[in-house]
Residue, then its C-alpha position, 0 to 999 in steps of 0.5 A: m478465450a485465446n487459441i494461442k498457447s502463450q496467451i493462455k499462459r499469460n492470461k493465467q499469470n495475469v490472474v495471479a498478479r492481479e490477485r497479488n496486487k489486490a492483496v498488497k493494495s488492500e494491506l496499504r489501506t489497512r496499514t494506513k488506517n492502523a497508523v492514523a488510528a494509532i495516533g496518541t498510543e504507545n505503538e504510534e511510531t511502529a504503526l507509522r513505520a510499518a505503513i511507510k515500509r509497506i508503501d515503499k515495498a509496494a513501489a519497489k515491486g512495481v504494484i504502484h508507481r513511485n510518485q504514487a508512493a511518495n503522494k501516499k506517504s506525504g498524505l499520510m504524514k499530513r493526516i498525522a500531523t493535523a490529527k496531532s495538532d487537533a489532539 
């Protein structure tokens, strides 16, 4: 454990930020899965919009890098396009 007061505070802040980031990343995975599962249903477009919105928000907040956000959106769109063509 650190002896310096500012480092003790920084360690506490890191714990809070880590939990927040973990929750955001978990929500990204959940929204992506929901968007893929909603293909062919009436709420397909809303699920896709929600997933893309969350990915953009995570990139804006700095939870994920903007290039990773672009890759996630691209991959999601590819998965949806292939699923639509198969169905």
